[in-house]
N, C-alpha and C positions, 0 to 999 in steps of 0.2 A: 406592555410595549407602547412606546410613544414615538412617533415620527413627526418631525416638523419640516415643512418646506419653507425655508426662510424667505425666499424671494424667487419670483419667476415672472417674466413679461409675456408669457404665452397667453393667447386669448382665452383658451379653455383649459381647465384642469380635469376634465372628465376622465381621461385615461388613468391618471394617478388615483383619482377617487375610486374608480371601478376596481383597480388593482388592489388598493388597500382594503376596500370593503369586502372583496372576495376572500381575502386572507384574514378578515376579522381584526385588522390592525387599527388602533386609535391613531388618528393623524390630525394635524392642524396646518392650515395654509396661512402664512404670514406675509408681511411686506417689510422686512427688516434686513438691513445690509451691514450695519455697523456693529462692531464687537460688543459694545455695552448693551445695545438693544437685544442682541441675540442671547446674551447671558441672562438678561432679565426675562425674556419671553420664552426661552427654551430650557429652563432650569432642569426639567425632568426628561430631557430628550435621550432616547436610546440611539437614534440616528437622525442625521440632518441631510436634507437635499437642498442644494443652493445653485444659484446662477451667477450672481455678481457679489454675493456677500463675502466679507473678509473673515476668515476663520483664523484668528490670531492665537498666540500662546495663551492669552488670558481666557479666551473662549474654551480652549481645549483643556486647560487646567481647572476651569470653574464648573464645567458640566460633568459631574461625577458619574452619571450613568452612561455617558456617551461611548458608544462602541465604534461608530464610524460616520464618515461624512461622504456624500456622493455629490459630484458636480455634474450638472447637465452639460454634456460635451466632453471634450478631450483635455483641454488645458486646466491645470489646477494651481496656477500661479497666485491665486488669492488665498491659498491654504498653506499654513506653516507646517510643512510635511515633517520637518525635523522635530518640532514640538509634538506633533501628533504621534510620531513613533515613540517618543519618550513617555507619552501619556497612554500608550497602548490603544490608540485610536486608529482605525484603518482609514486610509484615504483612497477613495475609489472614483473612477470616471466612467464614461461610456464611450470607449474608443472606437467602436465599430458600427455606430448607427448611421454615419453619413460618409463612409469611405469613398464610394463611387461618386456621390454628389460633389464632394470637394475636388476629387480628381477630374471630374467632368468640367467643373467650373474653371479649374486651372487650365485645362485644355482649351476651353472656350476663350479665355483671356489670351492665351498664347496665339490662337488663331486670329483673334481680333487685332492684336498688335502686329503680328507678322504680315497680315493681309491689309493692314491699315484701314480696317472697317469703320471705325468711328469717323475718320476724316471723309471717307468716301460716302458714307451714309448721310452725314451732315450736309455735304456739298450737293449730293443728288436731291435731297429733300428741299434744298434751296435753289433748285433748278440750275445748278452748276454741273454740266455734263462733261467732266474732264478727268479721266483716270490719271492724266499726266501730273496732277497735283500730288499724287501718292508715290511718285517715283523717288527712290528706288524701292521695289519690292523684290525679295529674293525667293527662289524656289525653296519651299519648305523642306522637301525631302533631301536637300543638300545641306541642311543645317544640323547643328548639334545642340541638344538640350541638356543642360546640367541640372540635376535634381539634388538639392541639399536637404537631406533627410530621407532615409530609405525605410521608413516604417510602412504601415498599411497604406496610407494615402500615396506616399512617394512611389511605392511599388506598383500600385494601381495605375498611377499616371504613367510610369515607365512602360507598362504593358500596352497602354493605349497609344502612346507615342511610337513605340516600336511597331505596333500594328499598322500604322499609317506611313511607316518608312523613314522615321527620323532616327538619327544616331543618338543614343542616350549614354551619358556619363553620370556618375553619381558619387556623392560624398556623404558619409555618415560615420562619426567617430565610434559609434556603437555597433556598426554592422561588420560582418565578416565576409570577405570577398567570396569565399567558397559557398556561402549560403545564398548568394544572389543569382538571379537568372543570368545566363551567359550573354544576353544582349545588353547588359549594363556593364560598361567599363568603369571599374572602381578606381577613383583617383583622389588625390589630395584636394583640399579646398582651393589652394592657390592654382593648381592645374585646372580645376573646374572653372574658376573665375577667368583664367586666361584663354581658355579654349571654347567656351560656350557662346553660341549665338543667342540663346535664350536661357535664362536661369529661373527655375521655379523653387521657391522656399516651401518646404513641407516638414517642418520640425517644430517641437514645442518651444515655448518661451521659458527659459531658465536663466539662472545667473550667468551661465557660460554662453548662452546664445543671445542675450540682450545686446543690441547694437552690433550683432555679428556682421552685418553689412553696413559699413561706415565709409568715410571718405577714402581710406586706404584701400578698401575692397573695390570701390567704384573705379579707382585709378588703375586697377589691374584688369578691368573688363575691356572687351572690345568696344570700339566706338559704335558698332552696329548692334550691340547687345540689348536685349529686352529683359527686364526683370519683372517677375510675377510673384506676388506674395498672397497666398490664401491661408497662411498659418496663423501668426500672431503679429500684431503691429509693432511691438517693441523689438522685434528682430532686426528691423531696418531703422537706421537713423534717418528720420524724415527730412531733417534740415540738410543732411548730406545728400539725400536723394534729390531734393529740390535743386541743389547746386549742380549735381551731376546731369540732371535733365535740362536745366537752364543753359549750362555751358556745353551741352551735347557731348558730355563725356561718355554717356550711353545714349542709345537711340530712343528709348521709351520705357515706360513702366506701367503696370496695372496692379492696384492694391484692392483687396477685398477687406483688409483689416488695417486698423490704425492704432497708434498708441493710446489715443483718446477717442472714444466713439460716442456720438458722432464727433468728428474733428472740429475744433474751433479755429485752428490755423488753416486758412483756405488757400495758401499760396500755391500748393501743388495743383489745385483745381483750375488755376489760371493758365496752365501750360497745355499746349496743343498735343504734346507727346506723352500725356498722362491720362489714364482712364481709371475709374474706380467703381466699385459696387459696395453696397451697404452691409458688409458682413453677412452675405447671403449664400456663400458657397455651400454651407452645410445643408441648406433647405431643399427638401421635397416633401410632399404630403406623407410619403412612406417613412422618410428618415425622421421627420418630426414625431410621428407616432411611435417609432422604434425607440427614439431617445427618451420619451416620457415613460413608456412602459418599462424599459430596461433600468432606468434610474429608480423607479418605484420598486421594482423587483429586487434590485441590489440593496436598497435601504431595508427592505423586509428581511433579507438574509442577514444583514448586519444586526438588526434589532433582535432577531431570534438567536443570535450567537452562532450562526452558520458561517461557513467559509464563503467569502465573497468571490465573484468571478473576475473582477477587474481591480484588485488591490494593487496599489503602487508602492506601498512601504512595508509590507510584511506578507 
């Protein structure tokens, strides 16, 4: 058995090394992200673990021993899942390593926007003692939060929001109303856009969700609405978001994710009604350890020909 980690920007790989060594698995840690380099370097791979690498049709058809690929994290948009299925290669992720962390981060961004904390903190540190600059601020418990995407993270966020007294509505084309908690009102996307005071995006990036929030969607939102995205950058059209914030079509936005990371277009950062964090929602010491261990364990299962826990395509 041979497992390759194609790429990873974590400071330490000790957890993976320990997990592989314990199981007696041969492994190699590389720094390759392009398909041609992966084909050349991983020709005898039984399983791959990746972070940013592109797993294309050429990779999947060229690596004859390959049984599966595992991505650090939830999103698998750099992997050709259709080709993987045709080549009998399992595509796996680690969907449950940072559920609470991302939900907590989304909640923190919601609070920061709703209470206008960035403005108040900035002014107070500059010796400007005036809450009036933040007017208007609305009572949080009288607001409605719309959650787009009712998977693990969306449901975790909904539970937290309900616990502090907010009304929660949700949309997810894959969810069934009868399977949701009774404190979530299940609505259409258009209803959610029209009635939410705060919108949180908690869904994967796919062909159907790319630019899901665009100019048309912003025009349907309330002028006092805040948008929070801790999911994937490509779900929001960033130029449309810039125009919506610049023209006060919506009140503000917070992004933890961008289409390009780090972003080279800095227009959004010039706006007072915009805040951002550096794709940090997933992180805690515990979630990082879980991510690394679970990715390694899944790759071992794949290399051994065992049934994986988190397979997305079979």
